[in-house]
Structure formats: structure tokens, C-alpha cells
C-alpha positions as CSV (number, residue, x, y, z in Angstrom):
1,M,19.3,14.8,18.1
2,R,22.3,14.5,15.6
3,I,22.4,12.7,12.4
4,S,24.2,9.8,13.9
5,E,21.7,9.7,16.6
6,L,18.8,9.7,14.4
7,A,20.6,7.1,12.3
8,D,21.2,4.9,15.7
9,T,17.3,5.4,16.8
10,T,15.6,4.5,13.5
11,G,18.1,1.9,12.1
12,V,18.5,4.0,8.8
13,S,22.1,4.7,7.9
14,V,23.6,8.3,7.8
15,A,23.8,7.9,4.3
16,T,20.3,6.9,3.3
17,I,19.0,9.9,5.9
18,K,21.1,12.4,3.7
19,Y,19.8,10.7,0.3
20,Y,16.1,11.0,1.8
21,V,16.5,14.7,2.5
22,R,17.8,15.4,-1.3
23,E,15.1,13.7,-2.6
24,G,12.4,15.6,-0.7
25,L,11.3,12.6,1.7
26,L,12.6,13.9,4.7
27,S,12.8,17.4,5.9
28,P,16.5,19.2,6.8
29,G,17.2,18.9,10.1
30,R,17.5,22.6,12.1
31,K,20.5,24.0,11.4
32,L,23.2,24.4,14.2
33,S,26.0,25.4,11.7
34,E,27.4,24.8,8.6
35,R,27.9,21.3,9.2
36,L,25.7,20.5,12.0
37,A,21.5,20.0,11.8
38,D,19.5,19.1,14.7
39,Y,16.7,16.3,14.2
40,D,13.4,15.9,16.4
41,D,10.7,13.2,16.8
42,Q,8.9,14.2,13.5
43,H,12.1,12.9,11.5
44,V,12.2,9.9,13.9
45,R,8.3,9.0,12.7
46,R,9.0,9.6,9.3
47,L,12.2,7.8,8.8
48,R,10.4,4.5,10.6
49,L,7.2,4.7,8.0
50,L,10.0,5.3,5.2
51,R,12.0,2.1,6.5
52,V,9.0,-0.1,6.7
53,L,7.7,0.7,3.4
54,R,11.0,0.0,1.9
55,D,11.6,-3.2,3.6
56,V,8.4,-4.4,4.0
57,G,6.4,-3.3,1.3
58,S,9.6,-2.7,-1.4
59,V,7.9,0.3,-2.2
60,P,10.0,2.4,-4.8
61,V,11.3,5.9,-4.0
62,G,9.2,7.3,-7.0
63,A,5.9,6.2,-5.0
64,L,7.8,7.2,-1.9
65,K,7.6,10.8,-3.3
66,A,3.9,10.3,-4.2
67,L,2.9,10.0,-1.0
68,V,4.9,12.6,0.6
69,D,3.3,14.9,-2.1
70,A,-0.1,13.8,-1.2
71,T,0.4,14.2,2.6
72,Q,1.5,17.9,1.9
73,D,-1.0,19.1,-0.6
74,R,-3.5,20.8,2.1
75,R,-6.0,21.4,-0.7
76,A,-6.8,17.9,-1.0
77,S,-9.4,16.1,1.5
78,V,-8.4,13.2,3.6
79,H,-10.2,11.2,1.1
80,D,-8.4,12.4,-1.9
81,M,-5.1,11.9,0.1
82,F,-6.0,8.4,0.9
83,G,-6.9,7.9,-2.9
84,R,-3.8,9.3,-4.0
85,A,-1.7,7.2,-1.5
86,C,-3.6,3.8,-3.0
87,D,-2.5,4.7,-6.4
88,A,1.2,5.4,-5.4
89,L,1.1,2.0,-3.3
90,R,-0.2,-0.3,-6.3
91,T,1.9,-3.2,-6.9
92,E,5.0,-2.9,-9.1
93,T,4.6,-6.3,-10.1
94,A,4.0,-6.4,-13.8
95,V,0.6,-8.1,-14.8
96,P,2.0,-9.9,-18.3
97,E,-1.6,-9.4,-20.0
98,V,-2.5,-6.1,-21.1
99,P,-6.5,-5.8,-20.2
100,D,-8.8,-5.9,-23.4
101,E,-12.6,-4.4,-23.7
102,H,-13.9,-7.7,-22.2
103,T,-11.9,-8.0,-19.1
104,R,-12.6,-4.4,-18.4
105,A,-15.9,-4.9,-18.5
106,L,-15.6,-7.7,-16.1
107,A,-13.5,-6.1,-13.8
108,D,-16.1,-2.8,-13.7
109,Q,-19.2,-5.6,-13.1
110,I,-17.1,-7.3,-10.0
111,V,-17.0,-3.6,-8.8
112,A,-20.5,-2.6,-9.2
113,R,-21.7,-5.9,-7.6
114,A,-19.4,-5.1,-4.8
115,G,-21.4,-2.1,-4.5
116,W,-18.1,-0.2,-4.7
117,T,-19.8,3.0,-6.2
118,K,-17.2,5.7,-5.1
119,V,-14.7,3.6,-6.8
120,R,-13.3,6.4,-9.5
121,P,-14.3,5.4,-13.3
122,D,-10.5,5.6,-14.0
123,A,-8.7,4.4,-11.0
124,P,-5.7,2.9,-12.0
125,E,-6.5,-0.6,-9.8
126,R,-9.5,-1.0,-12.2
127,D,-6.9,-1.7,-15.2
128,R,-4.5,-3.8,-12.8
129,L,-7.8,-5.9,-11.9
130,A,-8.9,-6.2,-15.4
131,G,-5.1,-7.4,-16.5
132,I,-5.3,-10.2,-13.5
133,I,-8.5,-11.3,-14.7
134,K,-7.1,-11.6,-18.2
135,V,-4.2,-13.7,-16.9
136,I,-7.1,-16.1,-15.1
137,L,-8.9,-16.7,-18.1
138,D,-5.7,-17.0,-20.6
139,S,-4.2,-19.3,-18.2
140,G,-7.2,-21.8,-17.4
141,L,-6.7,-21.1,-13.6
142,P,-9.6,-23.2,-11.8
143,T,-11.0,-19.9,-10.9
144,D,-14.1,-18.0,-12.6
145,P,-13.5,-14.2,-12.3
146,E,-17.5,-13.7,-12.4
147,G,-17.5,-16.1,-9.4
148,A,-15.8,-13.2,-7.4
149,A,-18.9,-12.9,-5.6
150,T,-17.5,-15.4,-3.0
151,Y,-14.9,-12.7,-1.9
152,L,-16.6,-9.5,-2.3
153,P,-18.0,-9.3,1.2
154,L,-14.8,-10.4,2.8
155,V,-12.9,-8.1,1.0
156,D,-15.3,-5.3,1.9
157,A,-15.7,-6.1,5.5
158,I,-11.5,-6.0,6.0
159,A,-11.5,-2.8,3.9
160,A,-13.9,-1.2,6.3
161,Y,-12.1,-2.4,9.4
162,D,-8.9,-1.2,8.3
163,L,-10.2,2.5,7.9
164,D,-12.1,1.9,11.5
165,Q,-8.5,1.4,13.0
166,I,-7.8,4.6,11.7
167,D,-7.9,7.4,14.4
168,D,-9.2,10.6,12.7
169,T,-8.7,13.0,15.5
170,R,-5.0,12.9,14.6
171,D,-3.4,15.2,12.0
172,R,-3.0,14.5,8.5
173,E,0.3,13.2,8.3
174,A,-0.5,10.5,11.2
175,M,-4.0,9.5,9.1
176,M,-1.6,8.9,6.3
177,E,0.8,6.7,8.1
178,Q,-1.7,4.6,9.7
179,M,-3.7,4.0,6.2
180,V,-0.1,3.0,4.5
181,L,1.2,1.1,7.1
182,G,-2.2,-0.9,7.1
183,Q,-2.0,-1.0,3.5
184,V,1.7,-2.6,3.1
185,V,2.2,-4.0,6.5
186,L,-1.6,-5.6,6.9
187,G,-1.6,-6.8,3.5
188,E,1.6,-9.0,4.0
189,F,-0.1,-10.4,7.0
190,L,-3.1,-11.4,5.2
191,L,-1.1,-12.8,2.5
192,S,0.8,-14.8,5.2
193,L,-2.4,-15.9,6.6
194,R,-3.9,-16.9,3.6
195,R,-1.1,-19.0,3.0
196,L,-1.0,-20.8,6.3
197,A,-4.9,-21.4,5.9
198,H,-4.1,-23.1,2.2
199,E,-1.5,-25.5,3.8
200,H,-3.8,-26.5,6.7
201,H,-7.3,-27.0,4.1
202,S,-4.4,-28.4,2.0
203,A,-3.9,-31.0,4.4
204,L,-7.3,-31.7,5.3
205,R,-8.2,-32.6,1.8
206,F,-5.2,-33.8,0.2
207,A,-3.0,-35.4,2.8
208,G,-3.8,-39.0,1.8
209,R,-3.9,-38.5,-2.1
210,R,-0.9,-40.0,-3.9
């Protein structure tokens, strides 16, 4: 298909498609002439993934590049590929507090309590968790970070279920797509469900409170 057809099929503008090609996020089409190129279903699949990541997850271009690089590194195991993807997908929302030794230790205790022995000691998300714990402690929020044990089995079950949905008979790129879409789209889905649940339980508890 021509680039205009690719744009119509995916809902991604021609200008954006050309930008993705320049940035190495999308492979060039097969050249038909000096000015014409042909695109196929692989391009459609990649563009739909990029569109979801940008529109739903607001994933920055730098992170998109890291995802593409992780997929194309054939020396890395699927697990390592997923790890690099997780690092790339870390939320860009700033944590207003820099973690300190105490909050890093609390973060490590939470990970240990969950039994997540395979989490890298230098995983970037550990520092982010520690920064969030510092915000909790400093702001007086009615949440005890050491009481995270309530959440851990629920989060663990969700993460295991997410990975159970990945079809490991497919190629690396397809597996990466499933994992990335699960992290971004289902992450937003779970956040929306949690807010709805908060509204429900707030009504049960506080509707009569003035």
C-alpha cells in the first residue's frame, strides 16, 4: 500500500509516518521508485502500536526508541527484552522527592516481602518506589508504606495474569507488543477501575456524612 493508504488504515498522519521513519521507529517502505514506497501489514501493526503508546500512554519518543531497540537486539533473552521495555515505559511523572537511604531500604523490604527475588538490585523502578514512599512519609498521607503487604498479593496476581496472556508461540516483536500494550493500556484500565471502586465505596461509607 502507498503511504496515504497506510495513513488512512492506521489513523496516523503521513507527516507522522515520515517522522517515525526518520527516527528509526518504523522501517522504510519497499522502494518502488525515487518518490514511491510500498508498505505492508508489518507497518500497520507497528504504527497501531506506536499510536496506542502515544495516545493512551503518552509515551515519549525517547522511550519508543528504547522499545524498538530492545525488540531488535537478538542477543537479549525475551526476559531481558521485557526488562528493557519496563524501564522504557516507566512513567515520566516526576516524583517530587529524591529517595534517601531510609526510603530505599523500605522499598527493598517491600520487594523482599513480596518474594520478588528476580527483580534487579539496580532496577530503576526501585528508586521510583523509594521516592514515592518518601512522598507518603513526608506528606502525612494515611498510608503506611510498611503496610503494603495488603497490596502485594493482589499486585503479584495481576502481574502473573498479565504475563499469562502473552502468547509465547509468537515472534519476539509480537510478544513485545502484547507486553507493552498490557502495561500501558491495561494499566490505564486498572486505574479507571480503581477510581470507580473508590466512588462506590465512598458512597457506602460517607454518603450521609456532612
